[in-house]
N, C-alpha and C positions, 0 to 999 in steps of 0.2 A: 757237625751238621750231617744231614742225611747224605748217603753216598749214592751217586749214580742217578741217571735218568732212565726212564723206560723207553725202549725203542719198539716201534710197531711198524707194520708195512701195509702195502696196498696192492691193487691189481694193475694199475696203469699210471701213467705220468700225470702229475698235477699240472696246473697252468704254468708253474714256474720251472718245470722240468727242463733241464738243459742249460739253464742260466748260470749254473755253477761253472761251466766250462767257458761259455762266451757271454759277455755282458753287453747289454744295450745301453743306450743313453738314458740317464736318469731324468725323470720329469717331476716337477714339484707342484703342478697345478692339481686342484681337486677335481675329480671326475668320477662319475659312476661308470664302472667297467661293463663291458659287454660280457655275455656268458662265455665261459671257457670250458674246454672239454677235458675230462679225465678218462673217459671210456670211449672206445669206438662204438658207433651205433650198431645194434644188432637186433633182429626181430625174432630170431629163433636161438635155441640153445646151441652153443658152440664152445669148443675148447679155446682157452685164452692163448693167443699166439705168443711165442717167446720174443721179447723185445730185442732190438739190435744190440746185444751185449752178450759177453760170454757167461754171465750169471744166469742161472736157470730161473724162469718165472714160476710162480706158484701154480701147481696143477689144479685147476678147478674148471667148472662149467658155469656159465652164466647165460642169462637170457631175459627176454621181456615178453610178457603176455600181451595179448591183443588189447587188454584194458589198461596197459601202461605199467603194471606191476613188474618191477625188476627183481631178479633172483640170482643168487650166487650159491652154487652147490659144490662141496668139496668132500671127497672121501678121505676119512681120517679115522683110524681104528684105535684111538686112545681117548677114552677107555673102550675096550672092545664091546660090541653089542649095544652101544648107546649112540644117540644122536643129540645134537644141540641145535635148536631152531630159534632164531632171533628175528622178530618182525619189527623193523625200524621205520617209524614215521618221521619224516624230516620236518618236524614241527616241535618247537620248544618254547621256553618262556620268552625268548627274544621276539617271537612272532606275535605276542599278545599286544593288544591295544591298551591304552591307558586304563580303561575300565575293566580290563580282563587280567589283571596282574595275579597270576597263580592259577589261571584257568587250565592251562596245559597239564599241570600237575594234578589238579582235581579231576580232570577228565581221565587221566591215567588210572586213578583210584576207581572211578566208576566203571570204566571199561574192564579193568582187570578183575576186581572183586565182584563185579556184578555179572560176570559170565557164568551162566548155569552149566555150560559144558566144562569149564575149568573146574568148578566146584564138584561136579559129578566125577570127573576123572581123578581129581585130587583125593577124593574119599574112597576110591576103589582099592587103595593099598598097592598100587602097581609101581610105586617108586618114582613118581613124577615129582620133579622139583621145578618150581616156576617163580618168576618175580617180574618186576617192571621198574623202570626208572625214567625220570624226566630231567633233562639238562637244558642249557641254553638253546642248543641247536637241534635236539631230537627227543623223541619219546620211544623207548624200546620195551617190547614185551618178549620174554624169552622163557623157554622151558627145556627140560632135559628128560629123555625117556628111553626105554628100550626101543630098538629099531623096529620091533614087531608092532609097536603102537604108533608108527609114523603117521598114518592116516588120521588117527584120533588126535594126535598132538597138533597136526596142522589144522584140524577142525576147531580145536580150542583157540588157536591164534586167529582163525577166521572170525569166530564168534566174538573174541575180545576186541579185535580191531575194527571190524566192519558192521557188526550187528549188535551193538550194545542196547540193552533194554531201556535204560533211563527210568527204571521203576522209581516212583516217588520215595519209597522207603529206603532204597539203595542210595539215592542222591543225598538224602538227609543223613544217612549213616556215614557216608564218605565225607560229607561236609564236616561232621563232627570229628571224624578221624583226621582230616587234614588240619583242622584247627588245633587238635591235640598235638599233631606232629609239629606244627609251627612253634608251639610253646616248648616242645621237647628239644628241638634242634637249636634253640636260641641260647646256646651256651657261649662261653668265652671264645671258643675256636670259630664258631659260626659268625660271631660279631666281628672278629678280626678279618675273616675271609671277605665278608661283605664290604667292610671298610676299604680293604685293599683293592678289591675288584672295582668298586665304585670310583676310586681315585684313578686307577690305571686306565679305565675305559670311560673317562668323563666325556669323551667326544662322540660316543656311540650309545645305542640303547641298552647295552649290557649293564651299564651302571645302575639301572633301575629295574631290571628284569630278572630278579632272582627267582628260581623255580618255586619256592615255597609261597610267594605271593604276599598279598596284604590281607590280614584277617578281616578287616571291615568289608572288603569286596567279596571275599569267600563266603561270608555269612549272608550275602544279599543276592547272589546269582539265582536266576530261575532255571527251570529245566529247559525252557525254550532257548535261553541264551547258551546253555551248554550244548544243546543239540546243534545250534547254528555254528558254534566253533568246531564241533566234530564234523559236520557236513562240509565245512570249508577246507579243512586240512586233512582229514582221514580219507583220502582218496587213493586209488591204486597208483596213479602216476606220481604220488608224493610218498611212496613207500618202497622199501627194498627188503626182501626176505633172504636171510642167510641160513643155510643148512649145512652143518659140518658133522659128519658121523660115519659110522661103520656100515655103510650100505652103498650099493652101486649108484653112481650119479644118475643114470637113466631112470632108476626106480624113484629117486627123490623128485626128479623133474616131472615124471608122469603124475605123481601125487600132487605136486604144486599146480600143474595145469588142471587136474581134476577138481581140486578143492577150491582154488582161487579163480579159476577161469570164468566162473559165473558172476563174479562181482562186477557191478556196473561201474564204468569209468570212461574217461576220455580215451580215444584211440591212441596207440603208442605213437610218439612223435618220431620224426626222422632221426633225431639224435637223442635217444632216451637216456643216455648216460651223461648228458651235458650237466654242468653245475654252474652256479652263479657265484663268481668270486667275490661279489659284493655282499653276499649274505652267508658267510661261513661255508662256502663251497658246497651248496646244496642244490637240488634240482630247481630250476626256475619255476616260480608260481606267481600268478597274478597277485598283486598287492603284498608280496613278501617284503618285509622291511629291509632297508639297507643297513649293513653293519660295516662301517669303514673305520680304519685305524690311522692314528698319527704314529708313523714309524719313526724311530730315531734316525737321525742323519748319520749314516755309517761312514761318512767322510768321502773325500775326493777319490780315494782309491777304489771305491766300489760303485760302478756305474750300472744301475739296474733300472729298467723301466717297469714300473709297477702300476698297472691300471687299477688295482684294488686299493691303492693307498689313498686315504683321505688327504694326505699331504705329508711331506717330510718335515720333521720338527727338530729344531736345535734348542728348544726351550727345556729348562729343568723346572718341572712343576712339583711343588711341595704342598702337602696337606697334613694337618695335625688334628687329632681328635682324641678324646678321652674314652676309656673303656672301664666301666665300673668293676668288672671282674678281673681285670688284668693285674698281675703282681709286679712284673718288671716293665721295661719299656722296649718296644720293638720298632725298628726302622727298616722298612723294606724299600729298596731301590730297584725299580723294574724298568727294563728297556724292551720295547716291542720292535720286532723286525719281521720281514716277510718269511713265509714258509717257502722253502726251496727243496724240491724233491731230490732224493738220492736214489738212483736206479741203476747206474752202470758202474763199471770198475773205475772209470775216470772220475766219477763223483765221490769215490771213497777218499781220495787224497785230501781235498779241502774239508770234508766231514771229519776225517781223522785228526787233522790239525786243530780244528775247533775243539774236539773232545780232549786232545792233549793239553790244550790251554786250560780247559776247565779243571783237569786233574792237577795241573801244576798250581793253579790258584788255590785249590783245596789243600794241597800239600803245604803250601806256604802258610795259609791261614791256620791249618791245624798245628803247625810248628809254633806259630806265634801264639795261638790259643793255649797251648801247653804252658808256655812260659809266662803268659800274662792273663790267663783266664778270660779270654775273649771268645765268647760263643758266637758263631756266625755260620751261615750257609751260603753256598754259591751254586746256582743251577743255571743251565742253559738247555732248553727243551722246546719241543713243538707242542703247543697247546691247541689241540684239535677243536675243543668246544668253544674256543674263542677265535680260532682261525689265524693264529699268529705264532711266531717263534718268540719265546719269552726268555730273557736273561735276567736273573734276579740275584741281588746281593742283600741278604737279610741279616741284621745285627740284633741280637737280644742282649740287653744290658741293664744294669741297675739304673734307675731313673736319674740319680744324681751324678752318674758317670757317663752319660751318653756321649758327650763331646770327646772325652778321652778315648772311649771305646771305638767310636767311628774313626777317629784319627789313626788308631793303631791298625784297624782293618784296612782302611783306604791306603795307608802307607805301603802295605804289602801288595795291594792291587796296582798301585802306581809303580811300585818297583818292578813288577812284571812288565808293565807297559813301557816304562821308560828305559830300563836297563836290560830287559829280556831275560831269558832263562839260560841256564848253562847246560852243557852236554850231559852231565851226570843226572840232572833233573829230567831231561828228555828221555834218557835210557830207562830211568826208574819208572816214569809214568807210562812209557810205551810198553814195558814188560808187564806192568800191572794190568793195563787194559787188554792186551792180547791174551794174557793168561785167563782173564775172566771170560772173554768171548770163547776161547778154546774150551774152557771148562763147560760152558753151556752147550757148545756144539757136540760134546761127547755124550750128552745125555738127552738132548731135546732135538727134535727133527727140523724145526723151522726157526729161521732167524730173519732179521729185517734190518734194513738200512735206514737209519733215522734215530731220533731220540724222543721218547715221551717221558713225562714226569713219573718217577717211581717205578718199582718193579724191576724186571730183568730184561735181558735182550733177546729172549726167545719165547717160543710158544710150543707147548707139548700137548695139552689136552684139547679136545674139541671145543670146549668153552673158551679157552684162551685163544684158539685160532679164530673163532667167530668174533670175539671181542676185538682182536687185532684187526680183522677186516673192517669192522665198523669204525674203530678209533682212528685208523690211519688213512682213511679216504682222502681228506683234504691235503695231507702231507704228500701223498703220492709215492711213498717210499716202496722200494722193491721188497717183496716177501719171497725169500729164496731158501734153499736148503742150508741149514746151519753150518754143516761141514764145509760147504763150498764158500759160504760167506766168510768163515774164519780163514780159509786159505787165501781168498782175495784180499782180505784185510791185512794178512801177514805180508803179502806181496806189496801192497800199497805202502805199508810201514817202512819197507826197505828203501822207498823213494823219499821218505820224509827227511828233510834237512833242517838244521837248527834255524836258519834264516827264514824258512817257510813258516815254522811255528811262531817265531817272533813277529812276523808280519800278521799272522792270524790273531795273535794276542792284541796287537794294536787296534785291529778292527773290532774284535769282539768286546774289548774292554774300553773302547773309546767313550761310550756313554758315561763311564764312571771316572773319567779323567778330571783333574782339577782345572780351575780357570774356566775359560769360555767354551771348552769342548764338551762339557758335561751336558747330558740330556736325559730324557725319560721322566719317570714319575717317582717321587719319594713320598712314602706313606708312613707317617709317624703315629704310633699308637701308644698313648700314655696311660698310666693308672690314674684313677681319680684321687687316690690317697696314697701316702707312703708312711712308713713307720719310723718314728724317731728313735734315737738310742734309748730313750726312756720307755719305749714300748707304746707310746701314744701315737695314734694315727692322725695325721694332719693332711689337709688338702695339698695336692701337688701342683706347683705352678708350671704348667706345660710351656715349652718354648714356642715362640711364634714361628710361623712358616718362614719369614724372611731371615730370622736368626738361624734356623736350620740350614737354609740354602746358603747363606753366607759362610757358615762353618764348613759345609761340605766342599765348597768351591775354594777354600783357602787352606786346605790341609798341607802342611809343609812336607816336602819330599825328603826322603832319607838320601844321604850321599851314597854313591855307588859302592864305596868301600864298606860302609856299614851294612848295606844289603848283602854284599858278598860275605861279610864276616858272620852272618847269621846262618850260613850253610852248615849242615850237620852231616858228619860222615855216617854212612850206613854200615854196620857190621855185617860181614858175610855169614857169621855164625855166632851164637851166644855161648857155645861150649866147644872145647876141643873134642876130637873123636875119643870115645870111651869104649872100653872092652865090655862085652855083654856079661851080665851076672846071671848065672843060672837060677831059675825060680826054685823055691823050696817045694812047691807043689803045683802040679798042672793037671786039670781035669777037663773033660769035654762033657758039657751038659746037653740035655735034649735041645734040638734045634740048631746044633752046630756052635753053641756058645762055648768059648774056651775060658776057663776060670784059672787064674794064676794067683799064687801067693808068693810075693818076693821075700828075699831074706830080711828086708827092713820092716816087714809086716804089712806093706801095702797090698791091698786086694785089687785085682784087675779082672774085668770081664770084657771079653773081646768077641765081637760078632762082625763077620764080613760076608756080604751077600753079592750076588750078581745084580747088575743094574737093570733098570727097565725104563722105557720112554717117559713114564710119568713120575719118575723119582727125582728127589732133590739131587743136586750135583755136589753138595758139600757133605763132608763127614764131620763127626763131632766126637770130642772127648768130654766127658763130664766127671769132674772130681767132686765127690760129696763128702762133707765133713759133718759129724754129728754136732748138734747144738742149735743152729739156726737162731731165729729171733727169740725163741723161748729162753735162750741163755742170758738175754739181757735182764731177765727177772732175778738172776743171781746177784748181779751188781747193782741193779736199780738204775743203771745208765741206759735208759731206753733210747734206741736209735744208734747206740755206739757201734754195734756190729755192722749195720748198714753203712754208716759213715766210714768205717774201716775198710769195708769191701770196695766202696766207691773210690776211696783213696788209693787202694792197691791197684785198681784198674787203670788209673792214669799215672801211676808212679813207675819209676825204674825198677830194675831187679839186679842184684849182684853188683858188678862193676859198671853196668850200663845205665845211662841216663834214660829218663822216660821218653825223651825225644828220639833217642837211638832205638829204643825198644819199639816204639810205634812205627818208625820207618822200616825197621826190620820185619815187623808183622805185615805191613802193607806190601812190601816187596815180595813176601812169600805167601800172600793171600791168606793171612791168618787174622782172625778176629776173636776177641775174648770178651766174656761177660761174666761178672761176678754178682751174685744176688743172694740175699738171705731168704731161706724158706722158713716154714713154721718150726721144723725140728732139725733141719740140715741146712748147711750153706752149700751153694753150688757154684762151681767154677766151670764154665763152658769154654771150650777151645774149638772153634770151627776152622777147618783147614781144607785146602783144595786138593784135587786128585793128582798130587805129585809127591814124590818122596821128600823133596826139599821142604814143602809146606808142612807135611806131617812132622818132620824132624824139627822145624822151627817152632811148631806148637809145643812139642815135648820139651825142647830146650827152655822155653819160657816157663813151662810148668815146673821144670827142675829148679830154676832159680826162685820161683815163687815160694816153693816149699823150703828151699835151702836158705835163702837170704832175701826175704821180702823187704821192700822199702816203703815206708810211709812218711813222706816228706810233708813239711808244714804247708807248702803251697797247695799240694794236692788235697790235703785235709781241709784247708780253707774253702776250696772249691766244693768239696763234698758237703761241708757244713752249709754252704750257701744253697746247695741243691735241697738239702733236708728242710731248711728254713723256707725255701720257696714252696716246697710241697705242703708244708704246714700252713703257710699263708693261703695257698690255693684251696686247701681243705676248708679253711675257716670262711672263705668268701663264697665258695661254690655251693649250690643247692645240693648236688650229689654228695660232695665231701662232708658237709655238715650233717646231712641225714645219715650217712653211713657211719660216721664217727659216733653219733648219738646212739645208733642201734647197737654197735659193737660194745659200747660202754655199758649198756644195760644187759646185753646178753652175756657178756663176760666181765662182770665188774671187778673181779680179782685178778684178771689176766691182762695186765696193761700192755704186754708185749704184742697182743693182737690188735691194739689200737694204732692209729696213725700217730707218730711222735708229734707232740705239740711244739709250738714255737719256743716256749720256755725250755722244754727238754732239749731241743736242738741247740739253743743258745748256750746251754750249760755244758755241752760236750767238749772234751779236750782231746788233743792228739794222743796223749797217754792212754786215755780210756779206749779210744779206737784201736790203738796198737795192742792193748791187752786183750780186747775182745777178739781180734783176729788171731792172735797168737794162741789163745785158748782153744780155738777150733782147728786151725791149720797146723799147729805145732806138733801134734802127735801123729806121726806117719802111720803107726800101726792101727789107728782108728779110721783111716781114710779108705775110700773105695773109688777106683777109676773105671768108668765104663767107656768103651770105645766102640763106636758103630761106624762102619764104612762099607762102601759098595764098590766092587770091582767093575770097571767099565769093560766093554766088549774086548778091548785090546789090552786088558790089564790096567793097573793103576787104580786110583781111588775115585769113586764118584760119590753119590749121595745115598739116601736111604733106600732107594729102589722100591721094589714091589712088596715090601714086608707089611703085613697087616695082622692086627689082632682079629678083626672081623674081616676075613679075607674075601671081600667082594670088590668088583670094579665099581665105578661111580654109578650109584643107583641100583646096584645089585647084580648087574650083568657083567660078563667079561670072560676072558680066556684065562687058562691056567698061567700063562706067561705073565700076564699083567697083574695077577693076584697071588703071586707065589707067597707061601707062608714061611714061617721061620724054620720049618723042618725040611726045606728043600735041600737037595744035594749041591755041594759046591764043585765048580769045575777047576781046571788047573790054574786059571788066573786068580780065583778066589783063594786057593790054597797058597799060591805064591805070595799074595798080598798079606794073608794072615801070618805067614811065616816072617815076612819082613817087619810087620807091625810088632809081633812078639819080640823080635830081636831088638828093635829100637827101644821098646818100652823097658826091656830088661837092661839094656845098656844105659839109657839116659836116666830113668827113674830108679833103676836098681842100684845106682851109685850113691843114692841119698843115704845118709846115716839113719839108723833106727832111732825112733823116739816115741814116747807114749805120753798121753795126756791123762791126768787123774782128776778130771772134773766130776763133781757129784751128779747124780741123776737129774734129769730135767723135770721141772714141775709140769704136770699134765693139766691142761685147761679143763674147766668144768663150767657148764652153762648154768645161769641162774634158774631156780626152780619155778619162779612165777613170772608170767608175762606181764606186759605193761603197755600203755599207750603213751607215745611221746609227741609233743608238738615242737616243731623246729621252724623258725622263720629267719630268712636271710634278706637283708636289705638289698634292693636291686631296682633298677629303673623299669624292668620288664616283669610282668607277672608270669610265674611258672609254678608248678606243683608236682610233687613226687611222693609216691606211696612206697613204703618198704614194709614187708611182712617177713618175720624171721622165726625160726624154730630149730629144734634139734634133729640130728641125723647121726648115723653110725660112721665109723671110720671106714677106710678102704677095705679093711679086712673083716668088717662086720661087728666090731666091738663098739660099745658106747661108753660115755662118761657116767658119773654117778647119777646125774639127773635123768639121763636117757635110760639107764638100767632100772631106776625106780619106776618110771612110767611104763616101760615095756613089760616089766615083770608083773605088774598089776593086770595087764591084758593077756598075760600068758604067751607073749610073743616068742617065736622060735624061727630061725632061718630055714630049718627043714632040709638043709644040705650041708655036707661036710666039705664040699669043694670050696677052696679058699678064695677063688675069684668070683664065686657066685654072688656074694653081697654087692660088690662093686658093679658088676655087670647088670644085675637086676635093678640097682638104684639108678644107673645111667639110662637104662631103657625106660624105666618108669618116669624119669624126669623128662624124657623126650615126649612121652604121651601126655604128661601134665602140661607141657608147653603148648602142645597142639590144642588141648582143651582151653587153655588160657586165651590163646589167640582167637579161637573160634567163638568163645563166649564174650570175653571182655572187649576185644577189638571188633570182630566181624559182626556179632549179633547186637551188642549194646553200644558199640562205638564210644566207649568210655575212655579208651586209651589207645593211642597209636602203637606204642611199644610196651609190651607186657611179657615178662619172662621170669622164670624161676631158675636160680643157679644153686649148685650143690658144692659144698666144700667138705670133702671127706679126708680127715687127717690120715697120714700114712704112718707116722711114728708115734702117734698118740691115739688112745681110744676116744671115739666121738667125732663129731663134725656138726655142720649146721647147713640150713638152707635159707636163702633170701629170695623173696619174690619182689620184683621191681616193676612199677607201673607209673608212667607219666600221665597226668590228666590235667584238665582245667581245674583251677582252684575251687570253683563252685560245684564241681562234680567229683571231687576227691573222695568224699565219703561214699558216694555211690560206687566208685571204682573199688574202694576198700571192701565193701560188702560183696561185690561181685567176685573179687579175687579170693576172698575167704570161702565163698560158696564153691568155687572151682577147686580150691585146695582140699576141701572136705568132700568133694563129690564122689570119689571112689567108694566112700562108705555107703552110699545109696545107689550109685551107678557104677558097678564094677567095670574094670577095663574089658574091652572087647577084643576078640581075635583080630579083627580088622585093624584096630589101633596098634596092636602089637606088630603085625606084618608091615604096616606103614612105617612104624618106628624103626624096624630092622633095616628097611631100605634107606631111610634117611641117614641112619647111622653108618650104613655102608658107604653112602655117597660122601659123608663127612670124613670117613676114614680114608677114602681115596684122595680127598682134597688135602687132609692133614699129612698124608704120606709124603708129600713133596716139601713139607716144611723141614728146615734144618733142625736137628734136635729131636725129630720124631722117633727115630729108631732107638736112640739112646734113652729116651723116656721109657720105651718098652723094656729095655734092659734093666732099668731101675726097679721095675716091679718083680724082678726075679728074686724070690726069697731064698734064704740059705746062702752059704758061702762056698758053693761048689760041691756040696755033699749030695746034691740031687733031691733034696727034700722039698724044694720050692716048686712053684707052678711055672711051667714053661709058657712064654707068651702065646704059643700056638693054641693053648687051651682056651684063650680068650674067645677065639672064633667059635669053638665048639660050645662053650657056655652060652654065648649070645644067641647062637642059632637054635639052641634047645629051649630057650626061655618061652614060657607061655603066659597067658593072661593071669593065671593063678600066681605065677611067680611075681609078676608086677604088682598084684594085689598085696602080696606078702611084703614086697619092698615098700609100698606105700604105708603099710602098717608100721614100718620102722621109723617113720617120721614122728617126732614128738612136738608137743606144743600147739597142735592145730586147734585145740579147743581153748587154749590160753596163750595166744601168740604174742610176740613182740611186734608192735605196730608203730611205725613212724609216719606222721602226717606232716610233710615238709612243704612250706610255701616260700615263694620269693616274690618281692615287689608287692605293691598294694598295701592293704591293711588287714590281711587275712589272719594275722597272729591274734590269738585270744587276748582280750583286753586286760585280763587280770593274771595272765600267765607269762612269765619271761620266756624268751626263746630257749628251746632245748629242755624245758622243764618236763618232769614226769608227773603224770596225774593218775590217781585211782580212777577207774572207769566210772564209778558211781558218783564221783564228785567233779567230773570234767566240766568246766564252765563253757558257756556258749561262745562262739566266735564273735569278735567285735563287728565284723562286716555282716550286714544282713544277708541271709540266704535268699537267692532269687526264687521266685515262685516255682514250685515244683521241685526245688532242689532239696538236698538232704543235709542235715546238720553234720558238721565235722565230728561231733561226738557220736560216731556211728556205732560204737560198741556198747552203748548203754542198754 
């Protein structure tokens, strides 16, 4: 399951603040609450006072304009020279009436895309990024700009939020776009989410108020109805503006008053920061709907008075539904409880106990999962958009084994509740949690008390800080300095006793207890059909709700002796101390990269840099082995390598069992990932900023290469995963369309296709073992890249401020935040580099030499002639997808035989000997093409909500390909295809402009700043270093110079490197309805001159699906 919940913070206490320390009498009656206060009233800007606690409050300025508009301003210089502005309207889908379902979301489209100021600023090429979102409780418009454009940026938000034009053509365009979006998002994940939320919130309006809305209503609203909704909710007193960036607070406040002060609104109330606890903690407004919850009865030990509770519930509610696109069966057990603020040091102790319980349960489940293949997730987090704390236990299982799987999972949960945890588990989970928080504190300035779903426990960039302020308002958690929070949590952990954690476990896990104590909601999602052993699909007989309820309440508990016997000892080390082995060769490449060649033939490239505030906190080792998926073509056992690598990832190594290995990795904050690439296999080892974590990762890598294990149980799990992916591909619109396209583009290169169900069924453990051994068995052919960052006080952090295009977010920034690969290392960097070299030479240098004698890999070659394909997928809902594909060069500018034949006829030449030039020119050209696609297909024609082109440039082979993807309504699919092809061909008659190039550079700089914080970012840069230490390859710092030097002429040349634009591969894929041509089987290929008409009549004014005739 996914690890961890995301913590966010806020400025002041929520209504329940302080109840963690003292508890009031619990009440069970249903009542609408009075308004509760989270902010002290203020009429002018003032610094937020430090609350009565030793933890420091977030330094920011807030205020309220005379018209009621609230604002929060914070100075934060990451990235330097930029600011983030978020205008939040406290209106979402939950505020809609029955005939307005989806109106908040459609209004967001009209306001955002209909703003002339936003369009004007966006097209100036000044590096503005902007977007908008709608959820249950709010609508947010946000943008990011250089601080020099603060006034212009705020003017855009003013225009977007308060003065929309409601032009008739814009309303109709956005109506079409929203309808297209509704079809696009309606995949298996969306259907699961809506089913679960509807069941969990059956007692309040959330169950029917999903932001996307109802298509029938969206198609019918008038401009007057939309204006009325806007006038009612888009008022200053129902809005809050957040500005976080690299500028003085007084400057931002002055601009806020100047830009927004003239907006007409109600006078500021006496308590403008008041929120309504009965409506997801938002400002009180007339006629705002009530959103009350049935909280689980947490037992007699917890006496809390909750005015916002609809009622306390001891009932276990079960709902069962079928999902046509689902492969397996999912059972989600959810329990809702009140949001309780964590703000002072005394609040940390109960919060920490709850988090330790979550970690222990995950540890137990993971151990049981390893032994019995039981996939499950356990989360406990604050859901701001719903206004509750949510604790969920989700089980994914084969449909025919749901009862056995639930029994195994619940036995572990009951074991924690009934028999408690032991001291060893407490120490293990405490160390894991504190290490993670300390790791974040070393690299990111802000941290927060509380837990949100997903993400990390800290905020670094201005965007993250702004999002944290918005997201954590209802929770009321303190937002403080990360270092201070880490210290306070460490002090609180010293007070944690085993009995305290066991008491917390009984309360947190009580809803999942057996017998009469169980409560909450159980949502069962079943597949419509299952596959028999003969391969035939038959209808699945889903269990009845009463049957599920009875089974969950009667799970037999394991005896305490059996629970204790399942405990696994954690090794302190996987290897004894080894003596370092001197490398055969050591070179220092440009940019401070150290290249080593060990005595056993292993090549190592090592880069250590100084950390920066916007960098990832983890370092990465990446082992690459030649072969990849292409090696499957040698044996014909397609999918064998992927199955082998997945098996290795969950197997033991050497003398250690897989359970011991996983616990050792968790204890040392190590995570591993094995995956097959096109021409190489990659093994990623992510490790934390500590010597023990680095050594633990290297020890596991040593055993992986020396004595890997592929056990039958792990292989069976890997095979099930492959079969599940094959089934999902067969059932999904996207999977079937992509598979059909790849089969036609590369008919002879089956390793590029998704393995089929028959291929997955035929795999054996021996085939998987042989495929892995062929690639990892030869040490001399392997390369290990290590990328780490030294924190301020030494140690290892993450990727830091390394950049190929060395800009801050949006193009502005200081030298410190955008340091490139050629920067000088200080003493901490040198010390860390020396330590890493010593450990690598010691642990990996001890491996014996070995070589692999595999023949050369087959290079893929695209088919010479394009085609049009029709794909239809049975479904209850109508959807449509367009794919257009063609040829492209490799990362280094070479093409396959088909590419060479077409480009040579045109006399194509790159015109530059710089080896990074082809890749950089292609990437920037792609950025410009995506801008044109969105502008034409989405904004102007409203044919598709989501339209983009992606580029795959092979690294180890000549050639590559592009794929353009567009979702559209089935009756407008042909029109979308024509529009997409026109845009793809447009540079032939409308060459790229300098303005497009400059805008693309800024967007790529912003994306680079974002990607810089991803683990594995820097090691990916190292992979592009060509040569083996001889200095003949390109240094990553050249990437920046090449990108910044590109012109419109270079992008025009890159566009000329695309092939197949006049004879493309086109897939017209539909789902649901009867759009499939009557005389054509699904997936059939047709010559364009003989394509039959579709069976369904084309609506008046529509285009035929046979759009290429």
